[in-house]
N, C-alpha and C positions, 0 to 999 in steps of 0.2 A: 155566279161561278160556283160550281159544286165539285169540280175535279180539275186536275192538271194532266194533260196528255203525256207530259214528260215525266210525270211521277204517278203512275197508275196506283190506285189504292191508297194514296196519301191521305192522312187524317187532317193535315194542315200543311201549308207551305209558307215560306218567307217571301213576301212580295218585294220587300226592299230592306236592305241592311246597309248602314253607314258606320264607319269607324274613322274618326279623325283624331290623330295624336299630335300634340304640340309639346315638343321638348325644348324649344328654343329659348324659353325664358326661365326665370327663377322658380316658377310654379308650374311644372309640367303636369299635363292632364290629358285625358282621352275621352272624347265624346262618343257615345254609342247610341244608335237608333235602330229599332226593329219595327217592322210592319208585317204582321202575320195574318194570313187568311185561314179561318177555321172552316174546314170542309165537311167534317162529320161530327156526330155527337162525341165520338171517342177523342176527337181533336180538342175538346174543351179542356183537356188536362193542361194544354199549353197556356192557359190563363194563370197557372201557378208559376210565377216568375222567380228565378233564383239568380242572383248576381254575385259571383265569387270575387274575392279580393284577399290580399295578404295584409294581415292586421298591422304589422310593424311599419310598413312603408306605403300603404295605400288606404284610401277611404272612398266611399261611394256617396256622392252628393247629387243634388238637383234631379232627384227621381221624379219623373212625370209620366203618367200613363192614362190611357183612355180606351174605352170599348166603343166601337162603331157598330150599332145594330144593323141587321139586314135591311131595315127600312131607311138607313142613313142617319138616324138620330144618334146622338153622342151621349155617353155616360162617362164623365171624368172620374178617375180614381181619386178618392179622398180617404181611403182606409188606412189601417195601421201597417207599418213596415217593421218586420222583425229581423233579428240577427241570430244566426246560428253558426256553430262550428262545424266545418266540413272535415278537415284533416289537420292533424298535428304532426309536425316533423321536427327534425333537429333545428331548434332556434326559430321556427316559423309556425304561424298559425294561419290556416286558410279558413276564412269565414265566408258567409254569404248573407246578403240582404235578400229577404224573401217577402213576397206579397202576392195577393190574388186579385185579378181584375174582376169587376162585377158584371153580371148579366151577360155572360158569354154563352153563345149558342152556335149551332151550325149555321154558317152564312155570315157570322160576325167577322169583323176585322179588329185585331188588337194592336195597339201601338204603345211602345214605351221608350223612354229616353233616360239616360243617366250619364253622369260624368265620374270617371275614376280620377281621383285627385291624388297625385304622387307627392312624396316628401319634397320639400323645397331644396333646391340646389343638389338634387340627387338624380343621377342619370341611370335609367333602367333600360335593359334590353327590351325589345318589342317583338311581338309575334302576331302576324295576321293569319289566323286559322280560318280558311275559307270554308272548308267542309264542316257541316253540322248535322244534327239529327234530322233536319228538315231540308227538303229541296228548296233552293234559293233562286228566285227569278232574276234578281239584280242585286249586286253588291258593289260598294265603292269604299276604297281605303286611302288614307293619306297620312303622311308623317312629315312633320317639320322637325328635322333633326337638331340636336343640341349643337350649338356653336359658341365659341368664346375666343376672344383675342388673347386671353390669358391662360389658355390650356391647350394641350395637344390632343384632346379627345376627338376621335374620328369614328365614323360609322361605316359599316359595310353590310351588305345584305345578300342573301341567297334565297332561292325558291325551289319548291319541290311539287311535282305533279299538278301544275296549274291546269284548270279546266280547258278543254279543247277551245281554241280560238281566242284564248286570253293572252294579251300582250304582256311581256315581262315588265315588272315595275321599273320606272325610270324617274330620275330627278329632273324637274323642270327648271326654267330660268329663275323661278322664285324660290329655289332650293327646297321645294316640297316634293317628296317621293309619292307617286300616285299609282293606283291600280284599280281597274274596273273589270268586273267579271259578270257573267250572266249564265243562267241555266246550270247552276252548280248542283250536281247530284247529291242526294241525301247520303250520309255516311252510314254504312251497314257494319255492325260489329259481328264478329264470329268468335267461336271458341278457339282458344290456342293461337289467336292471331298475334302478329308482332305488335309493338307499342302503337297505339292508335295514331299518335302524331306522326309516326313514320309512314302512315298510309294516307293521311289527309293532305289535301291541297293546302299549301301554306307558304308564307314568306317570313323569314327570320332576319331580324336586324340585331347586330351586335355592336356595342360600343367598346372602344378600347382606348386606354390612356397612354398606350405605347405607339411609337411610330409604326406605320403600316408595314407589315411583313408578308412577303409572298411565299417564302420558304417555310413549310410547316415544321420541319426539323428545327430550324432556328427559332421559330415562334415558341415551340414547346420547351426548348432549352431555356430560353429567356423567362418563360412563365414559371418553369420549375424552380429557377433560382429565386424568383420573387416570392413564390409561395413558401419556399423553404426558409427564407429570411423571416417571413411573418410567423411561421411556426416556431422557429428557434427563439424569437422574441417572446412568444407566449409560453413555450414549454421547454426552454433551455435548462441546462443542469443547474441545480441549486442545492444548498445545504438543507433547506427546508424539506425537499423531497427525500433526501437521504434519511433525515430524522423520521419522516412519515413512514417510509417503507420498513424501517426498523421496528415499527409498532405493528406491522402487518405480518411479516414473515420471520421465520427462525433461520439462523445460519445453517442448521442441520436439515432443512427442508430440501427435498429433491427439486431440481430446476422447474419441472412442470408444475409441481405443487406450489412453488412460489408464484408462478404466473397465475395459477388458478385462484390463489388467496388474494392477490392484488386485484384480479378481475372482480371477484366477489365483493371486495371492499368498495371498489369504485361504484359498482351497481347498487350498493346500499345507500349511496348519497342521493339526495333529492335530484331527480331528473326533471327539470322544468319544462322540457319539451313535451312531456306527457301529462302535465297537470291540467286541471280544469281551468279554463280561461278566467282570468281575473277581470273585474270591472275596472274602470279608470280609478274609481275611488279606492278600491282594494289595493291596486298597485301603488297608489300614493301612500296608503297606510303602511304597506309592507316595506317601503323604502329599500327595496332590493336593487343593488347596483350590479351592472355587468362587470364580470371579472376582467382584470387587465392581464392576468397570467395564471398559471396553474396553482401557484401558492394561494391566490385569492379563492380559487375554487375549493381547495382543500380546507382552508381555514373556515370558510363560510358553510361548507357542507352541502353546497348545491351548485348546479350549473346546467346548461342545456346539453343536449346529447353530444354536440360537437366538442364542447369544452371538456366533458367527462372522458371522451375518447383520448383527447390530448393529455389529460391528467394521467390516464393509464400509461401512455407513452413515457411521460416523465418519470413515473414511479418504476416501471420495469427497467428503464435506463439506470435509475438510481440503485436498483437491485443488482446491477452488473450485467444486464443482458444487452446484446446488440439489437437495437430496434430502430425502426424508421417510421415516420409519418407518411401515409399514402393517401392521395386524393383520387377518388374513383367517381365515375359517372353513375347516376341513378338510371337504370335501364327500364323503369316503369313507363316513362313517357317518350324517350328518344333512344336511338342507337348513338353510339359515340363514333364520330367520324373525325379523325385528326386533321384531315385536310380542310375542314371548315374553320379551324383555328378559333374555336369559341371556348374560352377558359371557364365560362360560367357553367358549362356542362360537367365540370369536375365539382359536383355539388355535395358529395358525401366524403367522409374521412374514415379511415381504418388505420390500424397499427400492424406493421409487419415485424414479427419477432423471429430472430434466428434461434432455433432450438434443435440441437443434435443434427446439425447440417441440413435442417429442413426449414422451410418457410411456414410460419404459423400466422394467420391473419385473425385479428380480433377487433371487435367493435362493441365495447361495453356501453357506449352511449346509446346504442339501440336496445331499448328496454326489452326484457324477456328473451334476449338472445343468449343462448348458452355459450360457455367458454369454447373457443375453437371453431365456432360457426359464425357465419355472416348472414344478415337478412338477405332474402332472395334478390332484391333489386341491386345489391352490391356484389353479387356473384357472377362469374362468367364474363367479367368486363376487363 
């Protein structure tokens, strides 16, 4: 096999892909398997494997891989596996396990398998992204959702742009949700296109610890109350913030000058979201604890991007301004659709300050962002 009629000019294709997620126990995990046919010399680049994961809540284990030569002989992978940082964001570090399969040439088949191990007793949303860089002949997905007699956590799912002829995902008598698809076109990127995940075939699963709600307006009202309670617990008014702001601004400063001085002071604190990743040994030596409230952030002189933005909210309130915490969606990966009722999409935070009858939005937790501006992913949402 040197070509695929449904993918003319393809350098490689996915022959088989399997994703099996198990959330039902105390140790949730997801098994992934890929079988890829290398069609051309240019396709050899797919021997370089990159497996992304989130450091705080995920790990990648049980990596197994092999190369099947054109003559059918097998070369098992026994080389080194490396780890690198892909992206740092507020409070999160996206890493990747990387390795290269040996003796790959045109006509070879490469196979690799791995397990994403999630934190114990922690329920994560799940996404099946069917579209990929390569044409896929066959793919199958399954999810055993979380269930407990002692909690009200429930799961719901929605899908978008499934390949032609693909049946919608359904839950079977064994309580496993399954989907099978075939002949999935390769995803083509273009300049100025909308977020990729809005264009890809996918299924999104969302867990919620609240009773199922069909009315989006009621859902978001309930969600807003819950988020605001969490915010006030972390950044509520305190004497410590009043004392702190007195060290930053002068009573004679103009209102905007006060806001700018507070903004500058907050950005002078250590922003751990943008620091070089520490090894486990370095983290143990540093003995840095997560902050319980804005007072902890101020006293310790560091926090992640989200915490620093909430510190700014507490300080400007202490300076006498009318200000509010705002949760916004990050538009890099998805558009925000209220009717989907997925609160996890409100994954960024900013501060709204009332100044001279105008709304001023600030995010000092986004490093290098000047006062009065927001990072691009937080704008227009």
